[in-house]
FIKOLZA-1660 file (N, C-alpha, C; in steps of 0.1 Angstrom, whole numbers, plus 5000, padded with zeros to 4 digits):
% residues 207
   i   px   py   pz ch aa at
   1 5246 4992 4966  A  M  N
   1 5235 4984 4971  A  M CA
   1 5229 4976 4960  A  M  C
   2 5228 4963 4962  A  R  N
   2 5223 4954 4952  A  R CA
   2 5208 4951 4954  A  R  C
   3 5200 4951 4943  A  A  N
   3 5186 4948 4944  A  A CA
   3 5184 4933 4943  A  A  C
   4 5175 4927 4951  A  N  N
   4 5171 4913 4950  A  N CA
   4 5157 4912 4944  A  N  C
   5 5156 4902 4935  A  H  N
   5 5143 4900 4929  A  H CA
   5 5137 4887 4933  A  H  C
   6 5125 4886 4938  A  T  N
   6 5119 4874 4943  A  T CA
   6 5105 4873 4936  A  T  C
   7 5103 4861 4929  A  R  N
   7 5090 4859 4922  A  R CA
   7 5084 4847 4929  A  R  C
   8 5071 4848 4932  A  Y  N
   8 5064 4837 4939  A  Y CA
   8 5050 4836 4933  A  Y  C
   9 5044 4824 4935  A  A  N
   9 5030 4822 4929  A  A CA
   9 5021 4818 4941  A  A  C
  10 5008 4822 4940  A  V  N
  10 4998 4818 4950  A  V CA
  10 4987 4811 4942  A  V  C
  11 4985 4799 4944  A  P  N
  11 4974 4792 4937  A  P CA
  11 4960 4799 4939  A  P  C
  12 4953 4800 4928  A  S  N
  12 4940 4806 4927  A  S CA
  12 4940 4821 4928  A  S  C
  13 4952 4827 4930  A  W  N
  13 4953 4841 4931  A  W CA
  13 4962 4847 4919  A  W  C
  14 4975 4843 4918  A  G  N
  14 4983 4848 4908  A  G CA
  14 4998 4848 4912  A  G  C
  15 5005 4858 4906  A  V  N
  15 5020 4858 4908  A  V CA
  15 5024 4871 4913  A  V  C
  16 5033 4871 4923  A  G  N
  16 5038 4883 4929  A  G CA
  16 5053 4885 4926  A  G  C
  17 5057 4897 4925  A  E  N
  17 5071 4900 4922  A  E CA
  17 5076 4911 4932  A  E  C
  18 5087 4908 4939  A  L  N
  18 5092 4916 4950  A  L CA
  18 5106 4920 4947  A  L  C
  19 5109 4933 4949  A  W  N
  19 5122 4938 4947  A  W CA
  19 5126 4944 4961  A  W  C
  20 5138 4940 4966  A  T  N
  20 5143 4944 4979  A  T CA
  20 5157 4947 4979  A  T  C
  21 5161 4955 4988  A  S  N
  21 5175 4957 4992  A  S CA
  21 5178 4948 5004  A  S  C
  22 5189 4949 5010  A  D  N
  22 5191 4941 5022  A  D CA
  22 5183 4946 5034  A  D  C
  23 5178 4959 5033  A  A  N
  23 5171 4964 5045  A  A CA
  23 5157 4968 5042  A  A  C
  24 5153 4970 5030  A  A  N
  24 5139 4975 5027  A  A CA
  24 5134 4970 5014  A  A  C
  25 5121 4971 5013  A  V  N
  25 5114 4967 5001  A  V CA
  25 5114 4979 4991  A  V  C
  26 5119 4976 4979  A  L  N
  26 5119 4987 4969  A  L CA
  26 5106 4988 4961  A  L  C
  27 5100 4976 4959  A  A  N
  27 5087 4976 4952  A  A CA
  27 5081 4962 4953  A  A  C
  28 5068 4961 4952  A  H  N
  28 5061 4948 4952  A  H CA
  28 5049 4949 4944  A  H  C
  29 5047 4940 4934  A  E  N
  29 5035 4941 4926  A  E CA
  29 5029 4926 4925  A  E  C
  30 5017 4926 4922  A  F  N
  30 5010 4913 4922  A  F CA
  30 5001 4913 4910  A  F  C
  31 5002 4902 4902  A  R  N
  31 4994 4900 4890  A  R CA
  31 4984 4889 4892  A  R  C
  32 4971 4892 4892  A  F  N
  32 4961 4882 4894  A  F CA
  32 4959 4874 4881  A  F  C
  33 4957 4861 4883  A  T  N
  33 4954 4852 4872  A  T CA
  33 4942 4844 4875  A  T  C
  34 4939 4834 4868  A  G  N
  34 4927 4826 4870  A  G CA
  34 4914 4833 4867  A  G  C
  35 4915 4840 4855  A  G  N
  35 4903 4846 4850  A  G CA
  35 4903 4861 4852  A  G  C
  36 4912 4866 4860  A  I  N
  36 4914 4881 4863  A  I CA
  36 4928 4884 4861  A  I  C
  37 4933 4885 4848  A  D  N
  37 4947 4887 4845  A  D CA
  37 4950 4902 4844  A  D  C
  38 4949 4909 4856  A  T  N
  38 4952 4923 4856  A  T CA
  38 4961 4925 4869  A  T  C
  39 4969 4936 4868  A  P  N
  39 4978 4938 4879  A  P CA
  39 4971 4945 4891  A  P  C
  40 4974 4941 4903  A  V  N
  40 4969 4947 4915  A  V CA
  40 4976 4960 4917  A  V  C
  41 4989 4960 4917  A  A  N
  41 4997 4972 4919  A  A CA
  41 5009 4971 4911  A  A  C
  42 5012 4980 4902  A  R  N
  42 5023 4980 4893  A  R CA
  42 5033 4991 4899  A  R  C
  43 5045 4989 4895  A  A  N
  43 5055 4999 4900  A  A CA
  43 5057 5011 4892  A  A  C
  44 5047 5013 4883  A  D  N
  44 5046 5025 4875  A  D CA
  44 5059 5028 4867  A  D  C
  45 5064 5017 4861  A  G  N
  45 5076 5018 4853  A  G CA
  45 5089 5016 4861  A  G  C
  46 5088 5014 4874  A  G  N
  46 5100 5012 4882  A  G CA
  46 5101 4999 4889  A  G  C
  47 5092 4990 4887  A  A  N
  47 5092 4977 4894  A  A CA
  47 5102 4967 4888  A  A  C
  48 5102 4966 4875  A  R  N
  48 5111 4957 4869  A  R CA
  48 5125 4963 4868  A  R  C
  49 5132 4964 4878  A  V  N
  49 5145 4971 4879  A  V CA
  49 5156 4962 4880  A  V  C
  50 5168 4966 4875  A  G  N
  50 5180 4958 4876  A  G CA
  50 5188 4962 4888  A  G  C
  51 5185 4973 4895  A  G  N
  51 5192 4977 4907  A  G CA
  51 5184 4988 4914  A  G  C
  52 5187 4991 4926  A  P  N
  52 5179 5000 4934  A  P CA
  52 5179 5014 4929  A  P  C
  53 5189 5018 4921  A  S  N
  53 5190 5032 4917  A  S CA
  53 5179 5035 4907  A  S  C
  54 5173 5025 4901  A  R  N
  54 5162 5027 4891  A  R CA
  54 5148 5026 4898  A  R  C
  55 5148 5022 4910  A  A  N
  55 5135 5021 4917  A  A CA
  55 5129 5035 4919  A  A  C
  56 5116 5037 4916  A  R  N
  56 5111 5050 4917  A  R CA
  56 5103 5052 4930  A  R  C
  57 5102 5064 4935  A  P  N
  57 5095 5066 4948  A  P CA
  57 5080 5065 4946  A  P  C
  58 5073 5064 4957  A  L  N
  58 5059 5065 4957  A  L CA
  58 5055 5078 4951  A  L  C
  59 5045 5077 4941  A  E  N
  59 5041 5089 4934  A  E CA
  59 5027 5093 4938  A  E  C
  60 5024 5105 4935  A  G  N
  60 5012 5111 4938  A  G CA
  60 5013 5126 4937  A  G  C
  61 5003 5133 4942  A  A  N
  61 5004 5148 4942  A  A CA
  61 5016 5152 4950  A  A  C
  62 5024 5162 4945  A  E  N
  62 5036 5166 4952  A  E CA
  62 5033 5174 4965  A  E  C
  63 5022 5180 4966  A  S  N
  63 5018 5187 4978  A  S CA
  63 5003 5187 4979  A  S  C
  64 4998 5189 4991  A  P  N
  64 4983 5190 4993  A  P CA
  64 4978 5203 4990  A  P  C
  65 4965 5204 4989  A  P  N
  65 4959 5217 4987  A  P CA
  65 4962 5227 4998  A  P  C
  66 4960 5240 4995  A  T  N
  66 4963 5249 5006  A  T CA
  66 4952 5249 5016  A  T  C
  67 4954 5255 5028  A  G  N
  67 4944 5256 5038  A  G CA
  67 4942 5243 5046  A  G  C
  68 4952 5235 5046  A  T  N
  68 4951 5223 5054  A  T CA
  68 4958 5224 5068  A  T  C
  69 4956 5215 5077  A  V  N
  69 4962 5216 5090  A  V CA
  69 4973 5205 5090  A  V  C
  70 4983 5206 5098  A  P  N
  70 4995 5197 5098  A  P CA
  70 4992 5183 5102  A  P  C
  71 4983 5181 5112  A  T  N
  71 4980 5168 5117  A  T CA
  71 4968 5167 5125  A  T  C
  72 4962 5155 5127  A  I  N
  72 4951 5153 5137  A  I CA
  72 4955 5142 5146  A  I  C
  73 4951 5143 5158  A  P  N
  73 4955 5133 5168  A  P CA
  73 4949 5119 5166  A  P  C
  74 4936 5119 5161  A  E  N
  74 4929 5106 5161  A  E CA
  74 4917 5107 5152  A  E  C
  75 4914 5096 5145  A  R  N
  75 4902 5095 5137  A  R CA
  75 4892 5087 5145  A  R  C
  76 4882 5094 5150  A  V  N
  76 4872 5088 5159  A  V CA
  76 4864 5077 5151  A  V  C
  77 4863 5066 5158  A  G  N
  77 4855 5055 5152  A  G CA
  77 4863 5043 5147  A  G  C
  78 4876 5045 5144  A  H  N
  78 4884 5035 5139  A  H CA
  78 4896 5033 5149  A  H  C
  79 4898 5042 5158  A  G  N
  79 4909 5040 5167  A  G CA
  79 4923 5042 5160  A  G  C
  80 4923 5050 5149  A  L  N
  80 4935 5052 5142  A  L CA
  80 4942 5065 5147  A  L  C
  81 4955 5065 5148  A  V  N
  81 4962 5076 5153  A  V CA
  81 4971 5082 5142  A  V  C
  82 4973 5095 5142  A  S  N
  82 4981 5101 5133  A  S CA
  82 4995 5095 5133  A  S  C
  83 5002 5093 5122  A  T  N
  83 5015 5087 5121  A  T CA
  83 5025 5096 5115  A  T  C
  84 5024 5109 5117  A  S  N
  84 5033 5118 5111  A  S CA
  84 5047 5116 5117  A  S  C
  85 5048 5110 5129  A  Q  N
  85 5062 5107 5134  A  Q CA
  85 5065 5093 5134  A  Q  C
  86 5057 5085 5127  A  H  N
  86 5058 5070 5127  A  H CA
  86 5070 5066 5118  A  H  C
  87 5078 5057 5123  A  T  N
  87 5089 5052 5115  A  T CA
  87 5089 5036 5117  A  T  C
  88 5094 5030 5106  A  V  N
  88 5094 5015 5107  A  V CA
  88 5109 5011 5108  A  V  C
  89 5112 5004 5118  A  P  N
  89 5126 5000 5120  A  P CA
  89 5132 4992 5109  A  P  C
  90 5144 4995 5104  A  A  N
  90 5150 4988 5093  A  A CA
  90 5159 4976 5099  A  A  C
  91 5160 4966 5092  A  G  N
  91 5168 4955 5096  A  G CA
  91 5172 4946 5084  A  G  C
  92 5178 4935 5086  A  Q  N
  92 5181 4926 5075  A  Q CA
  92 5168 4920 5070  A  Q  C
  93 5164 4923 5058  A  L  N
  93 5152 4919 5052  A  L CA
  93 5154 4905 5045  A  L  C
  94 5145 4896 5048  A  D  N
  94 5145 4883 5042  A  D CA
  94 5134 4882 5032  A  D  C
  95 5137 4883 5019  A  P  N
  95 5127 4883 5008  A  P CA
  95 5119 4870 5008  A  P  C
  96 5125 4859 5010  A  G  N
  96 5118 4846 5010  A  G CA
  96 5108 4845 5021  A  G  C
  97 5112 4850 5033  A  E  N
  97 5102 4850 5044  A  E CA
  97 5090 4860 5041  A  E  C
  98 5093 4871 5035  A  L  N
  98 5083 4881 5032  A  L CA
  98 5073 4875 5021  A  L  C
  99 5079 4868 5011  A  A  N
  99 5071 4862 5001  A  A CA
  99 5062 4852 5007  A  A  C
 100 5067 4844 5017  A  A  N
 100 5059 4834 5024  A  A CA
 100 5047 4841 5032  A  A  C
 101 5050 4853 5037  A  R  N
 101 5039 4860 5044  A  R CA
 101 5028 4864 5034  A  R  C
 102 5032 4868 5022  A  F  N
 102 5022 4872 5012  A  F CA
 102 5013 4860 5008  A  F  C
 103 5020 4848 5007  A  V  N
 103 5013 4836 5004  A  V CA
 103 5003 4833 5015  A  V  C
 104 5007 4834 5027  A  A  N
 104 4999 4831 5039  A  A CA
 104 4987 4841 5039  A  A  C
 105 4990 4854 5037  A  Y  N
 105 4980 4864 5037  A  Y CA
 105 4969 4861 5026  A  Y  C
 106 4973 4858 5014  A  L  N
 106 4963 4854 5004  A  L CA
 106 4956 4841 5007  A  L  C
 107 4961 4833 5016  A  G  N
 107 4955 4821 5020  A  G CA
 107 4945 4823 5031  A  G  C
 108 4944 4836 5036  A  G  N
 108 4934 4839 5046  A  G CA
 108 4939 4841 5060  A  G  C
 109 4953 4839 5062  A  A  N
 109 4959 4841 5075  A  A CA
 109 4959 4856 5079  A  A  C
 110 4958 4859 5091  A  D  N
 110 4958 4872 5097  A  D CA
 110 4973 4877 5098  A  D  C
 111 4978 4881 5087  A  V  N
 111 4993 4884 5086  A  V CA
 111 4994 4899 5086  A  V  C
 112 5004 4904 5093  A  R  N
 112 5006 4919 5093  A  R CA
 112 5019 4922 5086  A  R  C
 113 5020 4934 5080  A  F  N
 113 5031 4938 5072  A  F CA
 113 5037 4951 5077  A  F  C
 114 5032 4957 5089  A  D  N
 114 5036 4970 5093  A  D CA
 114 5050 4970 5099  A  D  C
 115 5056 4959 5100  A  D  N
 115 5070 4959 5105  A  D CA
 115 5080 4958 5093  A  D  C
 116 5075 4958 5081  A  V  N
 116 5084 4957 5070  A  V CA
 116 5089 4971 5065  A  V  C
 117 5102 4973 5065  A  A  N
 117 5107 4986 5061  A  A CA
 117 5105 4988 5046  A  A  C
 118 5100 5000 5042  A  L  N
 118 5098 5003 5028  A  L CA
 118 5108 5014 5024  A  L  C
 119 5113 5014 5012  A  D  N
 119 5121 5024 5006  A  D CA
 119 5112 5035 5001  A  D  C
 120 5111 5046 5009  A  L  N
 120 5102 5057 5005  A  L CA
 120 5111 5070 5002  A  L  C
 121 5123 5067 4999  A  G  N
 121 5132 5078 4996  A  G CA
 121 5127 5086 4984  A  G  C
 122 5128 5099 4985  A  G  N
 122 5123 5108 4975  A  G CA
 122 5109 5113 4976  A  G  C
 123 5102 5107 4986  A  C  N
 123 5088 5111 4988  A  C CA
 123 5087 5125 4994  A  C  C
 124 5077 5132 4991  A  T  N
 124 5074 5145 4997  A  T CA
 124 5068 5143 5011  A  T  C
 125 5068 5153 5020  A  P  N
 125 5062 5151 5033  A  P CA
 125 5047 5146 5032  A  P  C
 126 5040 5151 5022  A  F  N
 126 5026 5147 5020  A  F CA
 126 5025 5132 5016  A  F  C
 127 5033 5128 5007  A  Q  N
 127 5033 5114 5003  A  Q CA
 127 5037 5105 5014  A  Q  C
 128 5047 5109 5022  A  L  N
 128 5051 5101 5034  A  L CA
 128 5039 5100 5044  A  L  C
 129 5032 5111 5046  A  A  N
 129 5021 5111 5056  A  A CA
 129 5010 5101 5051  A  A  C
 130 5007 5101 5038  A  V  N
 130 4997 5092 5033  A  V CA
 130 5002 5078 5034  A  V  C
 131 5015 5075 5031  A  A  N
 131 5020 5061 5031  A  A CA
 131 5020 5056 5046  A  A  C
 132 5024 5064 5055  A  H  N
 132 5024 5060 5069  A  H CA
 132 5010 5058 5074  A  H  C
 133 5001 5067 5070  A  S  N
 133 4987 5065 5075  A  S CA
 133 4980 5053 5069  A  S  C
 134 4983 5049 5057  A  L  N
 134 4978 5037 5051  A  L CA
 134 4981 5025 5060  A  L  C
 135 4993 5025 5066  A  R  N
 135 4998 5014 5073  A  R CA
 135 4991 5012 5087  A  R  C
 136 4983 5023 5091  A  T  N
 136 4976 5022 5103  A  T CA
 136 4962 5016 5102  A  T  C
 137 4957 5014 5089  A  I  N
 137 4943 5009 5087  A  I CA
 137 4943 4995 5091  A  I  C
 138 4936 4990 5101  A  P  N
 138 4936 4976 5105  A  P CA
 138 4930 4967 5094  A  P  C
 139 4934 4955 5094  A  R  N
 139 4927 4945 5086  A  R CA
 139 4912 4944 5090  A  R  C
 140 4904 4943 5081  A  G  N
 140 4889 4942 5083  A  G CA
 140 4882 4955 5085  A  G  C
 141 4890 4966 5083  A  Q  N
 141 4884 4979 5083  A  Q CA
 141 4887 4987 5071  A  Q  C
 142 4878 4997 5068  A  V  N
 142 4880 5005 5056  A  V CA
 142 4879 5020 5061  A  V  C
 143 4885 5029 5053  A  V  N
 143 4883 5043 5055  A  V CA
 143 4880 5049 5041  A  V  C
 144 4874 5060 5041  A  S  N
 144 4872 5067 5028  A  S CA
 144 4884 5075 5024  A  S  C
 145 4885 5080 5012  A  Y  N
 145 4896 5088 5008  A  Y CA
 145 4897 5101 5016  A  Y  C
 146 4885 5107 5019  A  A  N
 146 4885 5119 5027  A  A CA
 146 4890 5116 5041  A  A  C
 147 4886 5104 5047  A  E  N
 147 4891 5101 5060  A  E CA
 147 4906 5098 5061  A  E  C
 148 4911 5092 5050  A  L  N
 148 4925 5090 5049  A  L CA
 148 4933 5103 5048  A  L  C
 149 4927 5112 5041  A  A  N
 149 4934 5125 5040  A  A CA
 149 4934 5132 5053  A  A  C
 150 4923 5131 5061  A  A  N
 150 4923 5137 5074  A  A CA
 150 4933 5130 5084  A  A  C
 151 4933 5117 5083  A  L  N
 151 4942 5109 5091  A  L CA
 151 4957 5113 5088  A  L  C
 152 4960 5115 5076  A  A  N
 152 4973 5119 5072  A  A CA
 152 4977 5133 5076  A  A  C
 153 4967 5141 5081  A  G  N
 153 4969 5155 5085  A  G CA
 153 4966 5165 5074  A  G  C
 154 4959 5161 5064  A  Y  N
 154 4956 5170 5053  A  Y CA
 154 4941 5169 5049  A  Y  C
 155 4932 5173 5058  A  P  N
 155 4918 5172 5055  A  P CA
 155 4915 5180 5042  A  P  C
 156 4906 5175 5034  A  G  N
 156 4903 5181 5021  A  G CA
 156 4911 5177 5009  A  G  C
 157 4922 5169 5012  A  A  N
 157 4931 5165 5001  A  A CA
 157 4927 5151 4996  A  A  C
 158 4915 5147 4996  A  Q  N
 158 4911 5134 4992  A  Q CA
 158 4915 5130 4977  A  Q  C
 159 4914 5140 4968  A  R  N
 159 4917 5138 4954  A  R CA
 159 4932 5135 4953  A  R  C
 160 4941 5142 4960  A  A  N
 160 4955 5140 4960  A  A CA
 160 4958 5127 4966  A  A  C
 161 4951 5123 4977  A  V  N
 161 4953 5110 4983  A  V CA
 161 4949 5099 4973  A  V  C
 162 4939 5101 4966  A  G  N
 162 4935 5091 4956  A  G CA
 162 4946 5089 4946  A  G  C
 163 4952 5099 4942  A  T  N
 163 4963 5098 4932  A  T CA
 163 4975 5090 4938  A  T  C
 164 4978 5092 4951  A  C  N
 164 4988 5084 4957  A  C CA
 164 4985 5070 4957  A  C  C
 165 4972 5067 4961  A  C  N
 165 4968 5053 4961  A  C CA
 165 4968 5046 4948  A  C  C
 166 4964 5054 4937  A  A  N
 166 4964 5048 4924  A  A CA
 166 4978 5045 4919  A  A  C
 167 4988 5051 4924  A  R  N
 167 5002 5049 4920  A  R CA
 167 5011 5042 4930  A  R  C
 168 5004 5035 4939  A  N  N
 168 5011 5028 4950  A  N CA
 168 5019 5017 4943  A  N  C
 169 5032 5016 4947  A  R  N
 169 5041 5005 4942  A  R CA
 169 5044 4995 4953  A  R  C
 170 5036 4994 4963  A  F  N
 170 5038 4985 4974  A  F CA
 170 5025 4977 4977  A  F  C
 171 5022 4968 4968  A  A  N
 171 5009 4961 4969  A  A CA
 171 5009 4953 4983  A  A  C
 172 4998 4955 4989  A  F  N
 172 4995 4948 5002  A  F CA
 172 5003 4955 5014  A  F  C
 173 5015 4959 5011  A  L  N
 173 5023 4966 5022  A  L CA
 173 5017 4980 5025  A  L  C
 174 5013 4987 5015  A  L  N
 174 5005 4999 5017  A  L CA
 174 4991 4995 5013  A  L  C
 175 4982 4992 5022  A  P  N
 175 4969 4986 5018  A  P CA
 175 4959 4995 5013  A  P  C
 176 4961 5000 5000  A  C  N
 176 4952 5009 4994  A  C CA
 176 4938 5003 4991  A  C  C
 177 4937 4989 4991  A  H  N
 177 4924 4983 4990  A  H CA
 177 4915 4986 5001  A  H  C
 178 4920 4990 5012  A  R  N
 178 4912 4994 5024  A  R CA
 178 4906 5008 5024  A  R  C
 179 4909 5015 5013  A  V  N
 179 4904 5029 5011  A  V CA
 179 4893 5028 5001  A  V  C
 180 4881 5033 5005  A  V  N
 180 4870 5032 4996  A  V CA
 180 4864 5046 4993  A  V  C
 181 4856 5046 4982  A  A  N
 181 4850 5058 4978  A  A CA
 181 4838 5061 4987  A  A  C
 182 4834 5074 4987  A  A  N
 182 4823 5077 4996  A  A CA
 182 4810 5070 4992  A  A  C
 183 4808 5068 4979  A  G  N
 183 4796 5061 4975  A  G CA
 183 4797 5047 4971  A  G  C
 184 4807 5040 4975  A  G  N
 184 4809 5026 4972  A  G CA
 184 4824 5022 4974  A  G  C
 185 4827 5010 4969  A  L  N
 185 4841 5005 4970  A  L CA
 185 4851 5014 4962  A  L  C
 186 4847 5018 4950  A  G  N
 186 4857 5025 4942  A  G CA
 186 4866 5015 4936  A  G  C
 187 4876 5021 4928  A  G  N
 187 4885 5012 4920  A  G CA
 187 4897 5009 4929  A  G  C
 188 4906 5001 4923  A  Y  N
 188 4919 4997 4929  A  Y CA
 188 4929 4996 4919  A  Y  C
 189 4936 5007 4917  A  G  N
 189 4946 5008 4906  A  G CA
 189 4939 5006 4893  A  G  C
 190 4944 4997 4885  A  S  N
 190 4938 4994 4872  A  S CA
 190 4929 4981 4872  A  S  C
 191 4927 4976 4884  A  T  N
 191 4920 4963 4885  A  T CA
 191 4905 4964 4885  A  T  C
 192 4899 4976 4889  A  G  N
 192 4885 4977 4891  A  G CA
 192 4880 4971 4904  A  G  C
 193 4867 4971 4906  A  V  N
 193 4861 4968 4919  A  V CA
 193 4861 4953 4923  A  V  C
 194 4862 4944 4913  A  A  N
 194 4861 4930 4916  A  A CA
 194 4873 4925 4925  A  A  C
 195 4885 4929 4921  A  I  N
 195 4897 4925 4929  A  I CA
 195 4896 4932 4943  A  I  C
 196 4892 4944 4944  A  K  N
 196 4891 4951 4957  A  K CA
 196 4882 4944 4966  A  K  C
 197 4870 4940 4960  A  R  N
 197 4860 4933 4968  A  R CA
 197 4865 4920 4973  A  R  C
 198 4873 4913 4964  A  R  N
 198 4878 4900 4968  A  R CA
 198 4888 4901 4980  A  R  C
 199 4897 4911 4979  A  L  N
 199 4906 4913 4990  A  L CA
 199 4899 4917 5003  A  L  C
 200 4890 4926 5002  A  L  N
 200 4883 4930 5014  A  L CA
 200 4874 4919 5020  A  L  C
 201 4869 4910 5011  A  A  N
 201 4862 4898 5016  A  A CA
 201 4871 4889 5023  A  A  C
 202 4883 4887 5018  A  L  N
 202 4894 4879 5024  A  L CA
 202 4896 4884 5038  A  L  C
 203 4896 4897 5040  A  E  N
 203 4899 4902 5053  A  E CA
 203 4887 4904 5062  A  E  C
 204 4875 4900 5057  A  G  N
 204 4863 4901 5065  A  G CA
 204 4857 4915 5065  A  G  C
 205 4861 4924 5056  A  A  N
 205 4856 4938 5056  A  A CA
 205 4843 4939 5048  A  A  C
 206 4840 4930 5039  A  V  N
 206 4828 4931 5031  A  V CA
 206 4822 4917 5031  A  V  C
 207 4809 4915 5030  A  P  N
 207 4803 4902 5029  A  P CA
 207 4806 4895 5016  A  P  C
% end
């Protein structure tokens, strides 16, 4: 299986880099420029790859704390449903079309990415539950780390969920910017609060 590398630029935002196979995204990172030259999401050592065999899986806590329940049917107030059985259909992935979607998204268009297949091979059941649940958070809404943990079926695992979000290698595709701290916006990888606020403002989630 051959990995494809696509690089694209978005005026006033920065530069994105996308690694794909024929059927799924292996990694996507975005580096902000224009005064904020920090990465939104890095592949944690595995984004700049020469082939799919070097792409690393979504990282985070290997397992949740003990005493958790396997799933919850719904998170009241946001209309989000548990996605423990959720799958994304795979097909022939067009990296150019996907890059164009990222450009449109950062231009303010209401673009969805939940149909894009991601390579989550090697993830634990906990990591998969967090990844799938992230994809259910609608544009313009936010959840807390504790709420995301409950949505994934692991209430009380918010610290482990935070670790997964911090090591997300699928910028925008797994929308970690929509997960906020209980007392405020919180950080976003290594970028801090300014980038997170800018993305949420783009989506209409914060003034």
